[in-house]
All heavy atoms as atom14 arrays in JSON, in Angstrom:
{
  "sequence": "MLTVRLMGEADLDTEPALAQALNAALHDLPVPRALTVDCSGLRFCGCAGLNQLL",
  "atom14_mask": [
    [1, 1, 1, 1, 1, 1, 1, 1, 0, 0, 0, 0, 0, 0],
    [1, 1, 1, 1, 1, 1, 1, 1, 0, 0, 0, 0, 0, 0],
    [1, 1, 1, 1, 1, 1, 1, 0, 0, 0, 0, 0, 0, 0],
    [1, 1, 1, 1, 1, 1, 1, 0, 0, 0, 0, 0, 0, 0],
    [1, 1, 1, 1, 1, 1, 1, 1, 1, 1, 1, 0, 0, 0],
    [1, 1, 1, 1, 1, 1, 1, 1, 0, 0, 0, 0, 0, 0],
    [1, 1, 1, 1, 1, 1, 1, 1, 0, 0, 0, 0, 0, 0],
    [1, 1, 1, 1, 0, 0, 0, 0, 0, 0, 0, 0, 0, 0],
    [1, 1, 1, 1, 1, 1, 1, 1, 1, 0, 0, 0, 0, 0],
    [1, 1, 1, 1, 1, 0, 0, 0, 0, 0, 0, 0, 0, 0],
    [1, 1, 1, 1, 1, 1, 1, 1, 0, 0, 0, 0, 0, 0],
    [1, 1, 1, 1, 1, 1, 1, 1, 0, 0, 0, 0, 0, 0],
    [1, 1, 1, 1, 1, 1, 1, 1, 0, 0, 0, 0, 0, 0],
    [1, 1, 1, 1, 1, 1, 1, 0, 0, 0, 0, 0, 0, 0],
    [1, 1, 1, 1, 1, 1, 1, 1, 1, 0, 0, 0, 0, 0],
    [1, 1, 1, 1, 1, 1, 1, 0, 0, 0, 0, 0, 0, 0],
    [1, 1, 1, 1, 1, 0, 0, 0, 0, 0, 0, 0, 0, 0],
    [1, 1, 1, 1, 1, 1, 1, 1, 0, 0, 0, 0, 0, 0],
    [1, 1, 1, 1, 1, 0, 0, 0, 0, 0, 0, 0, 0, 0],
    [1, 1, 1, 1, 1, 1, 1, 1, 1, 0, 0, 0, 0, 0],
    [1, 1, 1, 1, 1, 0, 0, 0, 0, 0, 0, 0, 0, 0],
    [1, 1, 1, 1, 1, 1, 1, 1, 0, 0, 0, 0, 0, 0],
    [1, 1, 1, 1, 1, 1, 1, 1, 0, 0, 0, 0, 0, 0],
    [1, 1, 1, 1, 1, 0, 0, 0, 0, 0, 0, 0, 0, 0],
    [1, 1, 1, 1, 1, 0, 0, 0, 0, 0, 0, 0, 0, 0],
    [1, 1, 1, 1, 1, 1, 1, 1, 0, 0, 0, 0, 0, 0],
    [1, 1, 1, 1, 1, 1, 1, 1, 1, 1, 0, 0, 0, 0],
    [1, 1, 1, 1, 1, 1, 1, 1, 0, 0, 0, 0, 0, 0],
    [1, 1, 1, 1, 1, 1, 1, 1, 0, 0, 0, 0, 0, 0],
    [1, 1, 1, 1, 1, 1, 1, 0, 0, 0, 0, 0, 0, 0],
    [1, 1, 1, 1, 1, 1, 1, 0, 0, 0, 0, 0, 0, 0],
    [1, 1, 1, 1, 1, 1, 1, 0, 0, 0, 0, 0, 0, 0],
    [1, 1, 1, 1, 1, 1, 1, 1, 1, 1, 1, 0, 0, 0],
    [1, 1, 1, 1, 1, 0, 0, 0, 0, 0, 0, 0, 0, 0],
    [1, 1, 1, 1, 1, 1, 1, 1, 0, 0, 0, 0, 0, 0],
    [1, 1, 1, 1, 1, 1, 1, 0, 0, 0, 0, 0, 0, 0],
    [1, 1, 1, 1, 1, 1, 1, 0, 0, 0, 0, 0, 0, 0],
    [1, 1, 1, 1, 1, 1, 1, 1, 0, 0, 0, 0, 0, 0],
    [1, 1, 1, 1, 1, 1, 0, 0, 0, 0, 0, 0, 0, 0],
    [1, 1, 1, 1, 1, 1, 0, 0, 0, 0, 0, 0, 0, 0],
    [1, 1, 1, 1, 0, 0, 0, 0, 0, 0, 0, 0, 0, 0],
    [1, 1, 1, 1, 1, 1, 1, 1, 0, 0, 0, 0, 0, 0],
    [1, 1, 1, 1, 1, 1, 1, 1, 1, 1, 1, 0, 0, 0],
    [1, 1, 1, 1, 1, 1, 1, 1, 1, 1, 1, 0, 0, 0],
    [1, 1, 1, 1, 1, 1, 0, 0, 0, 0, 0, 0, 0, 0],
    [1, 1, 1, 1, 0, 0, 0, 0, 0, 0, 0, 0, 0, 0],
    [1, 1, 1, 1, 1, 1, 0, 0, 0, 0, 0, 0, 0, 0],
    [1, 1, 1, 1, 1, 0, 0, 0, 0, 0, 0, 0, 0, 0],
    [1, 1, 1, 1, 0, 0, 0, 0, 0, 0, 0, 0, 0, 0],
    [1, 1, 1, 1, 1, 1, 1, 1, 0, 0, 0, 0, 0, 0],
    [1, 1, 1, 1, 1, 1, 1, 1, 0, 0, 0, 0, 0, 0],
    [1, 1, 1, 1, 1, 1, 1, 1, 1, 0, 0, 0, 0, 0],
    [1, 1, 1, 1, 1, 1, 1, 1, 0, 0, 0, 0, 0, 0],
    [1, 1, 1, 1, 1, 1, 1, 1, 0, 0, 0, 0, 0, 0]
  ],
  "atom14_positions": [
    [[87.31, 135.15, 55.71], [88.75, 135.23, 55.83], [89.29, 133.91, 56.22], [88.73, 133.19, 57.05], [89.12, 136.31, 56.84], [90.58, 136.48, 56.98], [91.12, 137.96, 57.81], [91.06, 137.44, 59.48], [0.0, 0.0, 0.0], [0.0, 0.0, 0.0], [0.0, 0.0, 0.0], [0.0, 0.0, 0.0], [0.0, 0.0, 0.0], [0.0, 0.0, 0.0]],
    [[90.44, 133.58, 55.69], [91.14, 132.3, 55.94], [92.51, 132.59, 56.54], [93.18, 133.55, 56.09], [91.25, 131.52, 54.66], [91.96, 130.18, 54.69], [91.17, 129.21, 55.57], [92.1, 129.59, 53.34], [0.0, 0.0, 0.0], [0.0, 0.0, 0.0], [0.0, 0.0, 0.0], [0.0, 0.0, 0.0], [0.0, 0.0, 0.0], [0.0, 0.0, 0.0]],
    [[92.92, 131.83, 57.56], [94.22, 131.99, 58.13], [95.06, 130.71, 57.95], [94.56, 129.61, 58.2], [94.13, 132.27, 59.67], [93.38, 133.45, 59.82], [95.47, 132.43, 60.29], [0.0, 0.0, 0.0], [0.0, 0.0, 0.0], [0.0, 0.0, 0.0], [0.0, 0.0, 0.0], [0.0, 0.0, 0.0], [0.0, 0.0, 0.0], [0.0, 0.0, 0.0]],
    [[96.26, 130.88, 57.48], [97.28, 129.79, 57.34], [98.27, 130.04, 58.42], [98.9, 131.1, 58.45], [97.89, 129.74, 55.97], [98.99, 128.71, 55.89], [96.83, 129.49, 54.89], [0.0, 0.0, 0.0], [0.0, 0.0, 0.0], [0.0, 0.0, 0.0], [0.0, 0.0, 0.0], [0.0, 0.0, 0.0], [0.0, 0.0, 0.0], [0.0, 0.0, 0.0]],
    [[98.45, 129.09, 59.31], [99.4, 129.22, 60.43], [100.65, 128.42, 60.08], [100.6, 127.23, 59.82], [98.83, 128.71, 61.75], [97.79, 129.59, 62.26], [97.42, 129.22, 63.7], [96.51, 130.24, 64.2], [95.17, 130.06, 64.27], [94.66, 128.92, 63.89], [94.44, 131.04, 64.72], [0.0, 0.0, 0.0], [0.0, 0.0, 0.0], [0.0, 0.0, 0.0]],
    [[101.8, 129.14, 60.13], [103.07, 128.49, 59.76], [103.8, 128.13, 61.09], [103.81, 128.96, 62.03], [103.95, 129.44, 58.97], [103.32, 129.91, 57.69], [104.32, 130.81, 56.93], [102.89, 128.76, 56.79], [0.0, 0.0, 0.0], [0.0, 0.0, 0.0], [0.0, 0.0, 0.0], [0.0, 0.0, 0.0], [0.0, 0.0, 0.0], [0.0, 0.0, 0.0]],
    [[104.4, 126.97, 61.15], [105.09, 126.56, 62.36], [106.42, 125.91, 61.97], [106.51, 125.3, 60.86], [104.22, 125.53, 63.11], [102.87, 126.01, 63.37], [102.01, 125.61, 64.82], [103.13, 125.3, 66.07], [0.0, 0.0, 0.0], [0.0, 0.0, 0.0], [0.0, 0.0, 0.0], [0.0, 0.0, 0.0], [0.0, 0.0, 0.0], [0.0, 0.0, 0.0]],
    [[107.41, 126.07, 62.8], [108.7, 125.47, 62.54], [109.57, 126.33, 61.69], [109.88, 127.46, 62.0], [0.0, 0.0, 0.0], [0.0, 0.0, 0.0], [0.0, 0.0, 0.0], [0.0, 0.0, 0.0], [0.0, 0.0, 0.0], [0.0, 0.0, 0.0], [0.0, 0.0, 0.0], [0.0, 0.0, 0.0], [0.0, 0.0, 0.0], [0.0, 0.0, 0.0]],
    [[110.0, 125.78, 60.52], [110.89, 126.46, 59.64], [110.3, 126.56, 58.23], [109.61, 125.67, 57.76], [112.26, 125.71, 59.55], [112.91, 125.65, 60.92], [114.25, 124.93, 60.89], [114.59, 124.37, 59.77], [114.9, 124.87, 61.89], [0.0, 0.0, 0.0], [0.0, 0.0, 0.0], [0.0, 0.0, 0.0], [0.0, 0.0, 0.0], [0.0, 0.0, 0.0]],
    [[110.56, 127.69, 57.59], [110.2, 127.87, 56.17], [111.5, 128.06, 55.45], [112.06, 129.13, 55.43], [109.25, 129.07, 56.03], [0.0, 0.0, 0.0], [0.0, 0.0, 0.0], [0.0, 0.0, 0.0], [0.0, 0.0, 0.0], [0.0, 0.0, 0.0], [0.0, 0.0, 0.0], [0.0, 0.0, 0.0], [0.0, 0.0, 0.0], [0.0, 0.0, 0.0]],
    [[112.01, 126.96, 54.88], [113.28, 127.01, 54.23], [113.22, 126.17, 52.94], [112.15, 125.79, 52.47], [114.37, 126.53, 55.12], [114.16, 125.16, 55.7], [113.3, 124.44, 55.16], [114.86, 124.78, 56.67], [0.0, 0.0, 0.0], [0.0, 0.0, 0.0], [0.0, 0.0, 0.0], [0.0, 0.0, 0.0], [0.0, 0.0, 0.0], [0.0, 0.0, 0.0]],
    [[114.34, 125.9, 52.35], [114.44, 125.15, 51.09], [113.76, 123.75, 51.22], [113.12, 123.28, 50.3], [115.87, 125.02, 50.62], [116.11, 124.52, 49.22], [115.42, 125.42, 48.2], [117.6, 124.45, 48.94], [0.0, 0.0, 0.0], [0.0, 0.0, 0.0], [0.0, 0.0, 0.0], [0.0, 0.0, 0.0], [0.0, 0.0, 0.0], [0.0, 0.0, 0.0]],
    [[113.94, 123.14, 52.4], [113.37, 121.77, 52.58], [111.83, 121.8, 52.68], [111.2, 120.81, 52.3], [113.94, 121.14, 53.84], [115.41, 120.8, 53.7], [115.86, 120.59, 52.54], [116.09, 120.74, 54.72], [0.0, 0.0, 0.0], [0.0, 0.0, 0.0], [0.0, 0.0, 0.0], [0.0, 0.0, 0.0], [0.0, 0.0, 0.0], [0.0, 0.0, 0.0]],
    [[111.27, 122.86, 53.23], [109.82, 122.9, 53.45], [109.11, 123.75, 52.4], [107.87, 123.87, 52.47], [109.51, 123.47, 54.84], [110.06, 124.81, 54.95], [110.08, 122.57, 55.94], [0.0, 0.0, 0.0], [0.0, 0.0, 0.0], [0.0, 0.0, 0.0], [0.0, 0.0, 0.0], [0.0, 0.0, 0.0], [0.0, 0.0, 0.0], [0.0, 0.0, 0.0]],
    [[109.85, 124.33, 51.47], [109.25, 125.18, 50.43], [108.1, 124.52, 49.64], [107.06, 125.08, 49.44], [110.33, 125.71, 49.51], [109.72, 126.66, 48.45], [110.81, 127.1, 47.45], [111.83, 126.48, 47.34], [110.5, 128.07, 46.73], [0.0, 0.0, 0.0], [0.0, 0.0, 0.0], [0.0, 0.0, 0.0], [0.0, 0.0, 0.0], [0.0, 0.0, 0.0]],
    [[108.28, 123.22, 49.21], [107.18, 122.6, 48.47], [105.89, 122.5, 49.28], [104.8, 122.75, 48.76], [107.71, 121.23, 48.11], [109.21, 121.4, 48.11], [109.46, 122.39, 49.22], [0.0, 0.0, 0.0], [0.0, 0.0, 0.0], [0.0, 0.0, 0.0], [0.0, 0.0, 0.0], [0.0, 0.0, 0.0], [0.0, 0.0, 0.0], [0.0, 0.0, 0.0]],
    [[105.99, 122.14, 50.52], [104.8, 122.04, 51.38], [104.15, 123.4, 51.62], [102.9, 123.53, 51.63], [105.15, 121.39, 52.73], [0.0, 0.0, 0.0], [0.0, 0.0, 0.0], [0.0, 0.0, 0.0], [0.0, 0.0, 0.0], [0.0, 0.0, 0.0], [0.0, 0.0, 0.0], [0.0, 0.0, 0.0], [0.0, 0.0, 0.0], [0.0, 0.0, 0.0]],
    [[104.96, 124.41, 51.8], [104.42, 125.78, 51.99], [103.74, 126.25, 50.72], [102.66, 126.79, 50.78], [105.58, 126.73, 52.37], [105.21, 128.19, 52.53], [104.1, 128.4, 53.53], [106.47, 129.03, 52.93], [0.0, 0.0, 0.0], [0.0, 0.0, 0.0], [0.0, 0.0, 0.0], [0.0, 0.0, 0.0], [0.0, 0.0, 0.0], [0.0, 0.0, 0.0]],
    [[104.37, 125.99, 49.55], [103.75, 126.39, 48.31], [102.43, 125.69, 48.09], [101.43, 126.32, 47.69], [104.7, 126.05, 47.14], [0.0, 0.0, 0.0], [0.0, 0.0, 0.0], [0.0, 0.0, 0.0], [0.0, 0.0, 0.0], [0.0, 0.0, 0.0], [0.0, 0.0, 0.0], [0.0, 0.0, 0.0], [0.0, 0.0, 0.0], [0.0, 0.0, 0.0]],
    [[102.37, 124.4, 48.41], [101.12, 123.64, 48.25], [100.04, 124.17, 49.2], [98.88, 124.35, 48.78], [101.37, 122.19, 48.53], [100.16, 121.32, 48.37], [100.45, 119.87, 48.64], [101.51, 119.47, 49.14], [99.49, 119.0, 48.33], [0.0, 0.0, 0.0], [0.0, 0.0, 0.0], [0.0, 0.0, 0.0], [0.0, 0.0, 0.0], [0.0, 0.0, 0.0]],
    [[100.4, 124.48, 50.42], [99.42, 124.99, 51.4], [98.9, 126.36, 50.98], [97.65, 126.6, 51.05], [100.03, 125.08, 52.8], [0.0, 0.0, 0.0], [0.0, 0.0, 0.0], [0.0, 0.0, 0.0], [0.0, 0.0, 0.0], [0.0, 0.0, 0.0], [0.0, 0.0, 0.0], [0.0, 0.0, 0.0], [0.0, 0.0, 0.0], [0.0, 0.0, 0.0]],
    [[99.78, 127.21, 50.52], [99.32, 128.56, 50.08], [98.47, 128.5, 48.8], [97.45, 129.16, 48.73], [100.51, 129.49, 49.9], [101.3, 129.83, 51.17], [102.56, 130.62, 50.83], [100.42, 130.58, 52.17], [0.0, 0.0, 0.0], [0.0, 0.0, 0.0], [0.0, 0.0, 0.0], [0.0, 0.0, 0.0], [0.0, 0.0, 0.0], [0.0, 0.0, 0.0]],
    [[98.89, 127.68, 47.88], [98.09, 127.49, 46.66], [96.71, 126.92, 46.93], [95.72, 127.38, 46.37], [98.85, 126.64, 45.63], [99.94, 127.41, 44.93], [99.85, 128.6, 44.73], [101.0, 126.7, 44.57], [0.0, 0.0, 0.0], [0.0, 0.0, 0.0], [0.0, 0.0, 0.0], [0.0, 0.0, 0.0], [0.0, 0.0, 0.0], [0.0, 0.0, 0.0]],
    [[96.68, 125.94, 47.81], [95.39, 125.33, 48.18], [94.5, 126.37, 48.85], [93.27, 126.47, 48.56], [95.59, 124.13, 49.07], [0.0, 0.0, 0.0], [0.0, 0.0, 0.0], [0.0, 0.0, 0.0], [0.0, 0.0, 0.0], [0.0, 0.0, 0.0], [0.0, 0.0, 0.0], [0.0, 0.0, 0.0], [0.0, 0.0, 0.0], [0.0, 0.0, 0.0]],
    [[95.06, 127.15, 49.71], [94.26, 128.2, 50.42], [93.74, 129.24, 49.45], [92.61, 129.73, 49.62], [95.12, 128.88, 51.48], [0.0, 0.0, 0.0], [0.0, 0.0, 0.0], [0.0, 0.0, 0.0], [0.0, 0.0, 0.0], [0.0, 0.0, 0.0], [0.0, 0.0, 0.0], [0.0, 0.0, 0.0], [0.0, 0.0, 0.0], [0.0, 0.0, 0.0]],
    [[94.48, 129.54, 48.39], [94.03, 130.59, 47.46], [93.12, 130.06, 46.34], [92.42, 130.84, 45.72], [95.26, 131.29, 46.85], [96.05, 132.16, 47.83], [97.34, 132.62, 47.16], [95.22, 133.33, 48.29], [0.0, 0.0, 0.0], [0.0, 0.0, 0.0], [0.0, 0.0, 0.0], [0.0, 0.0, 0.0], [0.0, 0.0, 0.0], [0.0, 0.0, 0.0]],
    [[93.18, 128.74, 46.08], [92.45, 128.23, 44.94], [91.3, 127.28, 45.26], [90.53, 126.93, 44.38], [93.42, 127.57, 43.94], [94.36, 128.54, 43.35], [95.67, 128.65, 43.74], [94.2, 129.47, 42.4], [96.27, 129.61, 43.06], [95.39, 130.12, 42.25], [0.0, 0.0, 0.0], [0.0, 0.0, 0.0], [0.0, 0.0, 0.0], [0.0, 0.0, 0.0]],
    [[91.24, 126.78, 46.46], [90.14, 125.92, 46.87], [88.82, 126.72, 46.96], [88.85, 127.9, 47.24], [90.39, 125.22, 48.2], [91.38, 124.06, 48.1], [91.74, 123.72, 46.96], [91.81, 123.56, 49.14], [0.0, 0.0, 0.0], [0.0, 0.0, 0.0], [0.0, 0.0, 0.0], [0.0, 0.0, 0.0], [0.0, 0.0, 0.0], [0.0, 0.0, 0.0]],
    [[87.73, 126.02, 46.66], [86.45, 126.72, 46.72], [85.84, 126.56, 48.07], [85.93, 125.46, 48.68], [85.53, 126.17, 45.65], [86.02, 126.4, 44.2], [85.09, 125.75, 43.2], [86.15, 127.89, 43.89], [0.0, 0.0, 0.0], [0.0, 0.0, 0.0], [0.0, 0.0, 0.0], [0.0, 0.0, 0.0], [0.0, 0.0, 0.0], [0.0, 0.0, 0.0]],
    [[85.19, 127.51, 48.65], [85.03, 128.89, 48.08], [86.33, 129.63, 48.29], [87.03, 129.5, 49.29], [83.93, 129.48, 48.95], [84.0, 128.76, 50.25], [84.49, 127.33, 49.9], [0.0, 0.0, 0.0], [0.0, 0.0, 0.0], [0.0, 0.0, 0.0], [0.0, 0.0, 0.0], [0.0, 0.0, 0.0], [0.0, 0.0, 0.0], [0.0, 0.0, 0.0]],
    [[86.65, 130.48, 47.32], [87.87, 131.29, 47.35], [87.68, 132.33, 48.49], [86.7, 133.0, 48.55], [88.08, 131.99, 45.97], [89.33, 132.92, 46.08], [88.29, 130.96, 44.92], [0.0, 0.0, 0.0], [0.0, 0.0, 0.0], [0.0, 0.0, 0.0], [0.0, 0.0, 0.0], [0.0, 0.0, 0.0], [0.0, 0.0, 0.0], [0.0, 0.0, 0.0]],
    [[88.69, 132.44, 49.37], [88.57, 133.4, 50.5], [88.67, 134.81, 49.97], [89.37, 135.1, 49.01], [89.74, 133.04, 51.42], [90.75, 132.42, 50.51], [89.98, 131.7, 49.46], [0.0, 0.0, 0.0], [0.0, 0.0, 0.0], [0.0, 0.0, 0.0], [0.0, 0.0, 0.0], [0.0, 0.0, 0.0], [0.0, 0.0, 0.0], [0.0, 0.0, 0.0]],
    [[87.96, 135.71, 50.7], [88.07, 137.15, 50.31], [89.4, 137.69, 50.84], [89.91, 138.64, 50.27], [86.91, 137.9, 50.96], [85.59, 137.55, 50.35], [84.51, 138.36, 50.95], [84.9, 139.8, 50.8], [84.04, 140.78, 50.67], [82.79, 140.53, 50.68], [84.43, 142.02, 50.62], [0.0, 0.0, 0.0], [0.0, 0.0, 0.0], [0.0, 0.0, 0.0]],
    [[89.94, 137.1, 51.86], [91.2, 137.55, 52.41], [91.97, 136.34, 52.95], [91.34, 135.39, 53.44], [91.01, 138.55, 53.53], [0.0, 0.0, 0.0], [0.0, 0.0, 0.0], [0.0, 0.0, 0.0], [0.0, 0.0, 0.0], [0.0, 0.0, 0.0], [0.0, 0.0, 0.0], [0.0, 0.0, 0.0], [0.0, 0.0, 0.0], [0.0, 0.0, 0.0]],
    [[93.27, 136.39, 52.88], [94.09, 135.31, 53.4], [95.1, 135.97, 54.37], [95.84, 136.86, 54.03], [94.87, 134.62, 52.29], [95.87, 133.53, 52.7], [95.15, 132.4, 53.38], [96.69, 133.07, 51.56], [0.0, 0.0, 0.0], [0.0, 0.0, 0.0], [0.0, 0.0, 0.0], [0.0, 0.0, 0.0], [0.0, 0.0, 0.0], [0.0, 0.0, 0.0]],
    [[95.07, 135.42, 55.6], [96.08, 135.88, 56.59], [97.11, 134.79, 56.8], [96.69, 133.6, 56.93], [95.38, 136.18, 57.94], [94.36, 137.16, 57.73], [96.31, 136.62, 58.99], [0.0, 0.0, 0.0], [0.0, 0.0, 0.0], [0.0, 0.0, 0.0], [0.0, 0.0, 0.0], [0.0, 0.0, 0.0], [0.0, 0.0, 0.0], [0.0, 0.0, 0.0]],
    [[98.34, 135.12, 56.81], [99.41, 134.17, 57.09], [99.99, 134.5, 58.46], [100.62, 135.52, 58.63], [100.48, 134.16, 55.99], [101.58, 133.15, 56.34], [99.88, 133.92, 54.65], [0.0, 0.0, 0.0], [0.0, 0.0, 0.0], [0.0, 0.0, 0.0], [0.0, 0.0, 0.0], [0.0, 0.0, 0.0], [0.0, 0.0, 0.0], [0.0, 0.0, 0.0]],
    [[99.78, 133.6, 59.44], [100.24, 133.77, 60.77], [101.63, 133.17, 60.88], [101.81, 131.95, 60.85], [99.29, 133.12, 61.75], [99.73, 133.24, 63.22], [100.78, 133.82, 63.49], [98.99, 132.74, 64.06], [0.0, 0.0, 0.0], [0.0, 0.0, 0.0], [0.0, 0.0, 0.0], [0.0, 0.0, 0.0], [0.0, 0.0, 0.0], [0.0, 0.0, 0.0]],
    [[102.63, 134.03, 61.0], [104.03, 133.57, 61.1], [104.56, 133.46, 62.52], [105.75, 133.28, 62.7], [104.92, 134.48, 60.25], [104.53, 134.48, 58.49], [0.0, 0.0, 0.0], [0.0, 0.0, 0.0], [0.0, 0.0, 0.0], [0.0, 0.0, 0.0], [0.0, 0.0, 0.0], [0.0, 0.0, 0.0], [0.0, 0.0, 0.0], [0.0, 0.0, 0.0]],
    [[103.7, 133.62, 63.46], [104.18, 133.69, 64.87], [104.76, 132.38, 65.34], [105.54, 132.35, 66.29], [103.01, 134.08, 65.81], [101.99, 133.13, 65.82], [0.0, 0.0, 0.0], [0.0, 0.0, 0.0], [0.0, 0.0, 0.0], [0.0, 0.0, 0.0], [0.0, 0.0, 0.0], [0.0, 0.0, 0.0], [0.0, 0.0, 0.0], [0.0, 0.0, 0.0]],
    [[104.47, 131.28, 64.67], [105.0, 130.0, 65.06], [106.33, 129.64, 64.31], [106.83, 128.55, 64.54], [0.0, 0.0, 0.0], [0.0, 0.0, 0.0], [0.0, 0.0, 0.0], [0.0, 0.0, 0.0], [0.0, 0.0, 0.0], [0.0, 0.0, 0.0], [0.0, 0.0, 0.0], [0.0, 0.0, 0.0], [0.0, 0.0, 0.0], [0.0, 0.0, 0.0]],
    [[106.81, 130.51, 63.46], [108.02, 130.23, 62.74], [109.25, 130.44, 63.63], [109.34, 131.46, 64.32], [108.18, 131.12, 61.5], [107.37, 130.73, 60.29], [107.65, 131.73, 59.16], [107.68, 129.36, 59.85], [0.0, 0.0, 0.0], [0.0, 0.0, 0.0], [0.0, 0.0, 0.0], [0.0, 0.0, 0.0], [0.0, 0.0, 0.0], [0.0, 0.0, 0.0]],
    [[110.18, 129.47, 63.59], [111.47, 129.66, 64.29], [112.49, 130.23, 63.32], [113.44, 130.87, 63.73], [111.99, 128.34, 64.81], [111.15, 127.73, 65.9], [111.8, 126.49, 66.49], [112.27, 125.56, 65.46], [111.65, 124.45, 65.11], [110.52, 124.09, 65.67], [112.18, 123.66, 64.2], [0.0, 0.0, 0.0], [0.0, 0.0, 0.0], [0.0, 0.0, 0.0]],
    [[112.3, 129.97, 62.02], [113.25, 130.42, 60.98], [112.53, 130.55, 59.68], [111.64, 129.73, 59.35], [114.38, 129.35, 60.84], [115.31, 129.66, 59.72], [116.32, 130.61, 59.89], [115.2, 129.05, 58.5], [117.2, 130.92, 58.81], [116.06, 129.34, 57.44], [117.07, 130.28, 57.63], [0.0, 0.0, 0.0], [0.0, 0.0, 0.0], [0.0, 0.0, 0.0]],
    [[112.83, 131.61, 58.95], [112.31, 131.77, 57.59], [113.41, 132.24, 56.71], [113.95, 133.32, 56.83], [111.18, 132.83, 57.6], [110.31, 132.93, 56.0], [0.0, 0.0, 0.0], [0.0, 0.0, 0.0], [0.0, 0.0, 0.0], [0.0, 0.0, 0.0], [0.0, 0.0, 0.0], [0.0, 0.0, 0.0], [0.0, 0.0, 0.0], [0.0, 0.0, 0.0]],
    [[113.82, 131.32, 55.81], [114.9, 131.58, 54.86], [114.36, 132.23, 53.57], [113.17, 132.52, 53.46], [0.0, 0.0, 0.0], [0.0, 0.0, 0.0], [0.0, 0.0, 0.0], [0.0, 0.0, 0.0], [0.0, 0.0, 0.0], [0.0, 0.0, 0.0], [0.0, 0.0, 0.0], [0.0, 0.0, 0.0], [0.0, 0.0, 0.0], [0.0, 0.0, 0.0]],
    [[115.28, 132.44, 52.63], [114.86, 133.1, 51.37], [113.8, 132.3, 50.61], [112.96, 132.84, 49.98], [116.01, 133.38, 50.46], [117.63, 132.93, 50.85], [0.0, 0.0, 0.0], [0.0, 0.0, 0.0], [0.0, 0.0, 0.0], [0.0, 0.0, 0.0], [0.0, 0.0, 0.0], [0.0, 0.0, 0.0], [0.0, 0.0, 0.0], [0.0, 0.0, 0.0]],
    [[113.85, 130.99, 50.67], [112.87, 130.15, 49.99], [111.48, 130.37, 50.6], [110.48, 130.44, 49.88], [113.26, 128.68, 50.06], [0.0, 0.0, 0.0], [0.0, 0.0, 0.0], [0.0, 0.0, 0.0], [0.0, 0.0, 0.0], [0.0, 0.0, 0.0], [0.0, 0.0, 0.0], [0.0, 0.0, 0.0], [0.0, 0.0, 0.0], [0.0, 0.0, 0.0]],
    [[111.37, 130.45, 51.97], [110.11, 130.73, 52.6], [109.62, 132.11, 52.24], [108.43, 132.33, 52.0], [0.0, 0.0, 0.0], [0.0, 0.0, 0.0], [0.0, 0.0, 0.0], [0.0, 0.0, 0.0], [0.0, 0.0, 0.0], [0.0, 0.0, 0.0], [0.0, 0.0, 0.0], [0.0, 0.0, 0.0], [0.0, 0.0, 0.0], [0.0, 0.0, 0.0]],
    [[110.51, 133.07, 52.3], [110.13, 134.46, 51.94], [109.65, 134.54, 50.5], [108.67, 135.25, 50.18], [111.3, 135.41, 52.14], [111.69, 135.69, 53.58], [112.96, 136.52, 53.64], [110.55, 136.41, 54.29], [0.0, 0.0, 0.0], [0.0, 0.0, 0.0], [0.0, 0.0, 0.0], [0.0, 0.0, 0.0], [0.0, 0.0, 0.0], [0.0, 0.0, 0.0]],
    [[110.29, 133.81, 49.61], [109.91, 133.79, 48.2], [108.47, 133.28, 48.03], [107.69, 133.8, 47.28], [110.89, 132.94, 47.37], [110.62, 133.08, 45.89], [110.39, 134.16, 45.38], [110.71, 131.95, 45.19], [0.0, 0.0, 0.0], [0.0, 0.0, 0.0], [0.0, 0.0, 0.0], [0.0, 0.0, 0.0], [0.0, 0.0, 0.0], [0.0, 0.0, 0.0]],
    [[108.16, 132.26, 48.77], [106.77, 131.71, 48.69], [105.75, 132.7, 49.25], [104.62, 132.82, 48.76], [106.64, 130.38, 49.44], [107.28, 129.26, 48.73], [106.71, 129.08, 47.32], [105.52, 129.11, 47.13], [107.6, 128.85, 46.37], [0.0, 0.0, 0.0], [0.0, 0.0, 0.0], [0.0, 0.0, 0.0], [0.0, 0.0, 0.0], [0.0, 0.0, 0.0]],
    [[106.1, 133.43, 50.26], [105.18, 134.4, 50.84], [104.96, 135.62, 49.89], [103.87, 136.19, 49.86], [105.68, 134.9, 52.22], [105.69, 133.86, 53.3], [106.35, 134.41, 54.54], [104.29, 133.4, 53.61], [0.0, 0.0, 0.0], [0.0, 0.0, 0.0], [0.0, 0.0, 0.0], [0.0, 0.0, 0.0], [0.0, 0.0, 0.0], [0.0, 0.0, 0.0]],
    [[105.99, 135.93, 49.16], [105.84, 137.03, 48.22], [104.98, 136.56, 47.02], [104.2, 137.28, 46.46], [107.21, 137.49, 47.66], [108.08, 138.18, 48.69], [109.44, 138.46, 48.07], [107.43, 139.52, 49.1], [0.0, 0.0, 0.0], [0.0, 0.0, 0.0], [0.0, 0.0, 0.0], [0.0, 0.0, 0.0], [0.0, 0.0, 0.0], [0.0, 0.0, 0.0]]
  ]
}
């Protein structure tokens, strides 16, 4: 299992970095059997951040 920890804000400005981190977590070898996204460090999550999580 792999955990990606999000910190700060997930919004339009940070969407590219979030997309890159999530894609890398899902496509790097070895591919994880499960991916956990820890959002406890987020101060704000806008629609762009939610879109990446979906």
